[in-house]
Wavefront OBJ file of the C-alpha trace (Angstrom):
o trace
v 13.285 -2.443 1.858
v 9.716 -3.582 2.391
v 6.569 -1.678 1.441
v 3.987 -0.856 4.102
v 0.325 0.179 3.900
v -1.203 1.667 7.035
v -4.842 0.992 7.965
v -6.358 4.164 9.340
v -9.779 5.585 10.177
v -11.912 6.680 13.101
v -11.991 4.413 16.182
v -14.149 1.280 15.953
v -14.665 1.229 12.183
v -13.307 -2.325 11.824
v -9.608 -1.680 11.190
v -8.314 -4.381 13.517
v -10.887 -6.905 12.298
v -9.758 -6.277 8.713
v -6.109 -6.367 9.772
v -6.605 -9.774 11.403
v -8.261 -11.048 8.244
v -5.381 -9.728 6.119
v -2.495 -11.000 8.182
v -4.079 -13.875 10.131
v -2.622 -12.040 13.118
v -4.456 -11.522 16.370
v -4.566 -7.779 16.935
v -6.909 -7.009 19.827
v -10.489 -6.291 18.768
v -12.865 -4.805 21.333
v -15.813 -2.444 21.614
v -14.185 0.667 23.022
v -12.219 3.536 21.471
v -8.452 3.292 21.012
v -8.290 -0.481 21.411
v -5.270 -0.282 19.119
v -2.686 1.915 20.848
v 0.419 0.445 19.226
v 0.934 -0.163 15.523
v 0.516 -3.875 14.744
v 2.248 -5.150 11.618
v 1.415 -8.149 9.451
v 3.235 -9.478 6.385
v 0.926 -10.634 3.584
v 1.670 -12.713 0.470
v 0.631 -10.994 -2.757
v -1.745 -13.130 -4.887
v 0.184 -14.015 -8.045
v -1.185 -16.366 -10.744
v 2.049 -15.916 -12.732
v 4.092 -17.381 -9.875
v 1.746 -20.370 -9.756
v 2.213 -20.909 -13.516
v 6.007 -20.679 -13.232
v 5.944 -23.190 -10.379
v 4.071 -25.651 -12.623
v 6.863 -25.352 -15.209
v 9.928 -25.221 -12.950
v 8.683 -27.596 -10.220
v 10.982 -26.137 -7.549
v 11.388 -27.495 -4.039
v 10.313 -24.137 -2.634
v 8.078 -21.325 -3.921
v 8.315 -17.924 -2.229
v 5.799 -15.188 -3.146
v 6.461 -11.501 -2.770
v 4.851 -9.685 0.142
v 3.321 -6.459 1.408
v 3.228 -5.283 5.010
v 0.003 -3.930 6.512
v 0.095 -1.849 9.677
v -2.920 -1.505 11.993
v -2.718 2.081 13.230
v -4.475 3.576 16.233
v -7.877 5.127 15.499
v -7.700 8.825 14.692
v -10.110 11.202 16.415
v -11.067 14.785 15.667
v -8.346 17.013 17.141
v -5.539 14.502 16.518
v -3.543 17.175 14.663
v -3.491 19.096 17.973
v -2.362 16.025 19.887
v -5.787 14.992 21.223
v -6.569 11.303 21.804
v -3.582 9.349 20.532
v -2.932 11.991 17.894
v 0.819 12.439 18.175
v 1.414 8.693 18.390
v -0.882 8.023 15.441
v 0.668 10.700 13.251
v 4.144 9.385 14.012
v 3.162 5.877 12.903
v 1.401 6.982 9.735
v 4.425 8.997 8.592
v 6.392 5.738 8.433
v 4.117 3.881 5.979
v 4.278 4.112 2.186
v 0.532 4.338 1.569
v -2.731 4.599 3.482
v -5.831 2.398 3.447
v -8.633 4.464 4.985
v -11.311 2.245 6.550
v -14.756 3.848 6.713
v -17.756 2.302 8.492
v -20.724 1.780 6.177
v -22.886 -0.314 8.496
v -24.969 0.252 11.612
v -24.625 -1.838 14.770
v -26.113 -0.689 18.086
v -23.651 -2.955 19.897
v -20.575 -1.178 18.525
v -19.577 2.219 19.883
v -18.984 4.878 17.246
v -17.507 8.357 17.335
v -20.749 9.852 15.977
v -24.320 8.634 16.615
v -25.404 8.617 12.964
v -24.064 6.802 9.917
v -22.376 9.253 7.554
v -19.345 7.734 5.755
v -18.442 10.871 3.818
v -18.340 12.985 6.986
v -16.289 10.342 8.795
v -13.778 10.178 5.933
v -13.521 13.969 5.758
v -12.868 14.219 9.516
v -9.791 12.034 9.114
v -8.658 13.858 5.968
v -9.006 17.229 7.717
v -6.788 16.079 10.584
v -4.136 14.904 8.137
v -4.367 18.208 6.243
v -3.942 20.201 9.459
v -0.996 18.071 10.547
v 0.681 18.597 7.154
v -0.002 22.336 7.273
v 1.678 22.580 10.677
v 4.695 20.650 9.361
v 4.974 22.789 6.223
v 4.665 26.066 8.112
v 7.457 25.050 10.474
v 9.678 24.201 7.516
v 8.804 27.441 5.699
v 10.067 29.434 8.678
v 13.345 27.494 8.658
v 13.974 27.482 4.915
v 12.945 31.103 4.302
v 15.974 32.402 6.195
v 18.332 30.351 4.030
v 16.478 31.308 0.839
v 16.909 35.027 1.600
v 20.682 34.566 1.665
v 20.490 33.485 -1.973
v 21.195 29.803 -1.413
v 19.988 28.174 -4.638
v 18.842 24.861 -3.112
v 16.974 26.696 -0.362
v 15.160 28.898 -2.906
v 13.869 25.833 -4.735
v 12.829 24.153 -1.493
v 11.095 27.318 -0.299
v 9.095 27.558 -3.533
v 7.895 23.953 -3.121
v 6.902 24.563 0.497
v 4.976 27.675 -0.488
v 3.060 25.686 -3.115
v 2.323 22.994 -0.558
v 1.153 25.525 2.020
v -1.149 27.215 -0.471
v -2.737 23.865 -1.442
v -3.200 22.780 2.174
v -4.753 26.095 3.155
v -7.332 25.534 0.397
v -8.056 22.049 1.757
v -6.342 20.248 -1.131
v -4.500 17.028 -0.318
v -0.962 17.092 -1.661
v -1.276 13.909 -3.713
v -3.712 15.811 -5.986
v -1.147 18.507 -6.792
v 0.952 18.030 -9.943
v 4.576 18.051 -8.789
v 7.725 17.938 -10.896
v 10.418 15.342 -10.168
v 12.594 17.803 -8.238
v 9.603 19.056 -6.236
v 8.681 15.491 -5.312
v 12.217 14.946 -4.047
v 11.903 17.938 -1.722
v 8.504 16.832 -0.395
v 9.685 13.280 0.255
v 12.027 14.517 2.978
v 9.078 15.789 5.052
v 6.997 12.555 5.092
v 3.812 14.547 4.523
v 0.658 12.575 5.233
v -1.628 13.784 2.436
v 1.119 13.196 -0.131
v 0.917 9.423 0.388
v -1.128 7.232 -1.997
v -4.527 6.430 -0.487
v -7.327 3.936 -1.030
v -10.684 3.731 0.713
v -12.176 0.603 2.271
v -15.951 0.652 2.689
v -16.612 -1.762 5.571
v -20.156 -3.119 5.220
v -22.160 -5.836 6.986
v -22.913 -9.303 5.605
v -26.521 -8.421 4.768
v -25.297 -5.703 2.387
v -22.864 -7.839 0.358
v -25.327 -8.519 -2.458
v -26.541 -4.895 -2.585
v -24.260 -2.353 -0.831
v -26.138 0.442 0.979
v -26.539 3.972 -0.383
v -23.832 5.179 2.004
v -21.272 3.268 -0.063
v -22.278 5.398 -3.054
v -21.429 8.529 -1.047
v -17.973 7.143 -0.348
v -17.566 6.133 -3.995
v -18.269 9.732 -5.010
v -15.646 11.023 -2.582
v -13.086 8.483 -3.819
v -13.793 9.481 -7.422
v -13.285 13.172 -6.566
v -9.873 12.309 -5.128
v -8.996 9.795 -7.889
v -8.515 7.187 -5.160
v -9.479 3.500 -5.491
v -12.305 2.091 -3.347
v -12.737 -1.478 -2.117
v -16.017 -2.703 -0.631
v -15.722 -5.588 1.824
v -17.202 -7.027 4.996
v -14.486 -7.175 7.631
v -16.531 -9.507 9.830
v -17.022 -11.980 6.972
v -13.343 -11.832 6.006
v -12.392 -12.669 9.593
v -14.827 -15.599 9.716
v -13.294 -17.046 6.538
v -9.991 -17.557 8.381
v -11.398 -20.652 10.097
v -12.372 -22.317 6.805
v -10.292 -24.289 4.315
v -10.078 -22.954 0.710
v -12.952 -25.114 -0.580
v -15.208 -24.026 2.270
v -14.230 -20.394 1.690
v -15.320 -20.606 -1.954
v -18.624 -22.163 -0.941
v -19.160 -19.502 1.739
v -18.403 -16.666 -0.689
v -20.685 -18.127 -3.355
v -23.524 -18.329 -0.853
v -22.925 -14.681 0.055
v -22.912 -13.672 -3.618
v -19.259 -12.577 -3.564
v -16.898 -13.473 -6.432
v -13.597 -12.685 -4.705
v -12.360 -12.136 -1.181
v -12.167 -8.439 -0.372
v -8.805 -8.993 1.278
v -7.314 -10.303 -1.969
v -8.627 -7.215 -3.756
v -7.084 -5.020 -1.071
v -3.631 -6.575 -1.414
v -3.754 -6.445 -5.227
v -4.997 -2.845 -5.377
v -2.505 -1.758 -2.705
v 0.348 -3.298 -4.687
v -0.766 -1.513 -7.847
v -1.342 1.769 -6.008
v 2.282 1.796 -4.858
v 3.326 1.347 -8.515
v 5.160 -1.872 -7.742
v 6.212 -4.575 -10.174
v 7.207 -8.216 -9.710
v 10.178 -10.084 -11.166
v 11.083 -13.741 -10.708
v 14.245 -15.766 -10.058
v 13.911 -19.526 -10.750
v 17.381 -20.462 -9.480
v 18.381 -23.693 -7.761
v 15.730 -25.258 -5.523
v 13.751 -22.023 -5.050
v 11.412 -20.091 -7.326
v 10.944 -16.641 -5.856
v 8.988 -13.478 -6.638
v 10.509 -10.095 -5.786
v 9.049 -6.589 -5.504
v 10.484 -3.450 -7.090
v 9.299 0.088 -7.658
v 8.591 0.545 -11.345
v 11.612 1.904 -13.203
v 14.299 0.580 -10.852
v 17.448 -0.674 -12.630
v 18.758 -4.231 -12.770
v 21.607 -3.519 -10.356
v 19.101 -2.477 -7.667
v 17.016 -5.562 -8.379
v 20.128 -7.676 -7.842
v 20.719 -5.857 -4.567
v 17.262 -6.893 -3.382
v 18.486 -10.481 -3.459
v 21.930 -9.877 -1.954
v 24.236 -6.885 -1.629
v 27.095 -8.935 -3.175
v 25.062 -9.296 -6.367
v 24.787 -5.530 -6.717
v 28.433 -4.931 -5.827
v 29.742 -7.524 -8.280
v 27.045 -7.114 -10.945
v 28.084 -8.330 -14.402
v 24.833 -8.708 -16.337
v 21.235 -9.812 -16.091
v 19.965 -12.657 -18.265
v 16.282 -12.009 -18.853
v 13.279 -13.570 -20.525
v 9.729 -12.264 -20.299
v 7.115 -14.253 -18.412
v 5.184 -15.062 -21.598
v 8.295 -16.274 -23.415
v 9.438 -18.319 -20.419
v 6.057 -20.032 -20.299
v 6.309 -20.764 -24.032
v 9.862 -22.094 -23.746
v 9.583 -23.783 -20.357
v 13.141 -23.071 -19.175
v 16.092 -20.671 -19.336
v 18.055 -23.214 -21.387
v 15.333 -23.431 -24.037
v 14.960 -19.636 -24.115
v 18.694 -19.281 -24.718
v 18.607 -21.937 -27.426
v 15.731 -20.140 -29.171
v 17.423 -16.732 -28.904
v 14.823 -15.340 -26.502
v 17.239 -14.768 -23.613
v 18.278 -11.104 -23.433
v 21.533 -9.871 -21.865
v 21.009 -6.559 -20.055
v 23.353 -4.220 -18.192
v 23.115 -2.655 -14.756
v 20.982 0.301 -15.923
v 18.281 -1.780 -17.597
v 14.872 -1.000 -16.024
v 13.384 -4.280 -14.838
v 9.942 -4.889 -16.360
v 6.939 -6.399 -14.636
v 7.024 -10.158 -15.190
v 10.712 -10.423 -16.088
v 12.265 -13.795 -15.243
v 15.863 -13.052 -14.324
v 19.199 -14.741 -13.700
v 21.899 -12.398 -12.377
v 25.570 -12.919 -13.209
v 27.949 -11.411 -10.683
v 31.467 -11.749 -9.338
v 32.719 -10.502 -5.972
l 1 2 3 4 5 6 7 8 9 10 11 12 13 14 15 16 17 18 19 20 21 22 23 24 25 26 27 28 29 30 31 32 33 34 35 36 37 38 39 40 41 42 43 44 45 46 47 48 49 50 51 52 53 54 55 56 57 58 59 60 61 62 63 64 65 66 67 68 69 70 71 72 73 74 75 76 77 78 79 80 81 82 83 84 85 86 87 88 89 90 91 92 93 94 95 96 97 98 99 100 101 102 103 104 105 106 107 108 109 110 111 112 113 114 115 116 117 118 119 120 121 122 123 124 125 126 127 128 129 130 131 132 133 134 135 136 137 138 139 140 141 142 143 144 145 146 147 148 149 150 151 152 153 154 155 156 157 158 159 160 161 162 163 164 165 166 167 168 169 170 171 172 173 174 175 176 177 178 179 180 181 182 183 184 185 186 187 188 189 190 191 192 193 194 195 196 197 198 199 200 201 202 203 204 205 206 207 208 209 210 211 212 213 214 215 216 217 218 219 220 221 222 223 224 225 226 227 228 229 230 231 232 233 234 235 236 237 238 239 240 241 242 243 244 245 246 247 248 249 250 251 252 253 254 255 256 257 258 259 260 261 262 263 264 265 266 267 268 269 270 271 272 273 274 275 276 277 278 279 280 281 282 283 284 285 286 287 288 289 290 291 292 293 294 295 296 297 298 299 300 301 302 303 304 305 306 307 308 309 310 311 312 313 314 315 316 317 318 319 320 321 322 323 324 325 326 327 328 329 330 331 332 333 334 335 336 337 338 339 340 341 342 343 344 345 346 347 348 349 350 351 352 353 354 355 356 357 358 359 360 361 362 363 364
């Protein structure tokens, strides 16, 4: 299973420009609303200095990083929760992603059409959030009507589900996004079945112009305040600059960024923060000619990690031979780690840790 982050926002805020910069894809970019009518998807390598260090030690024929998928969703307009614009299509696409990156315009450009005539990032962000809240409220109210009948018959599972839906409805009616509500493990399981939009992890992207890179405008501060209120991360980048960097080689990119007063590409920050926001970890398999990084949700057991590589590994799982990244770097190889007693033998229920270097033993 891959992990997907959907780029959302009002029309013409720079989503497709940022998407192209992320994925090196060529999603259509134009100056009119709803340029993006279908969800474009791009697969992006996750920056990983640990993988680079392991490659220096192992010297494999092939190095394969782990990846994230970014999806360029259609722009959302006011009234989308009622089906206006491309509302129904948009909401269907956003339900399928694992997290949301909300792009907000923090620059002025008379040559680019905008939903509203003035620049007000906080209002723009709240318009989108309101539509997602209303869409979730409609979903929850439909489910309440269905589950309530079963709950009244005394069905235990239905009573628990009904209680969760009532909590969700109360929060949504107050304008509270569901990711801010403290849910128990069983409550989270119930909510997951409904693919609720405001329950998904979210980060904000403040899209600024090149002139503002050294000193972001005051409007970015307004968006920072909103992100802090929601405990959501915020990334400040210039989508136009990120797209221009695609035509440069790495050395030229560094020179370009230095001239602009930027220490790191915003796109790299976005991928790294998105990975962390989804609570993902990376483990490594330096086997044969290939060194490869793999993605897991934190807490997943070794048998599921083996299944990421091949279903036969999970079915015939015997054990996992594991050394931490730091110890592997100190030893230089699995053989040396085993010789020094640093190689651990773990069973199928062992929770893989971030940075584990793993060899799976299995028999089918």
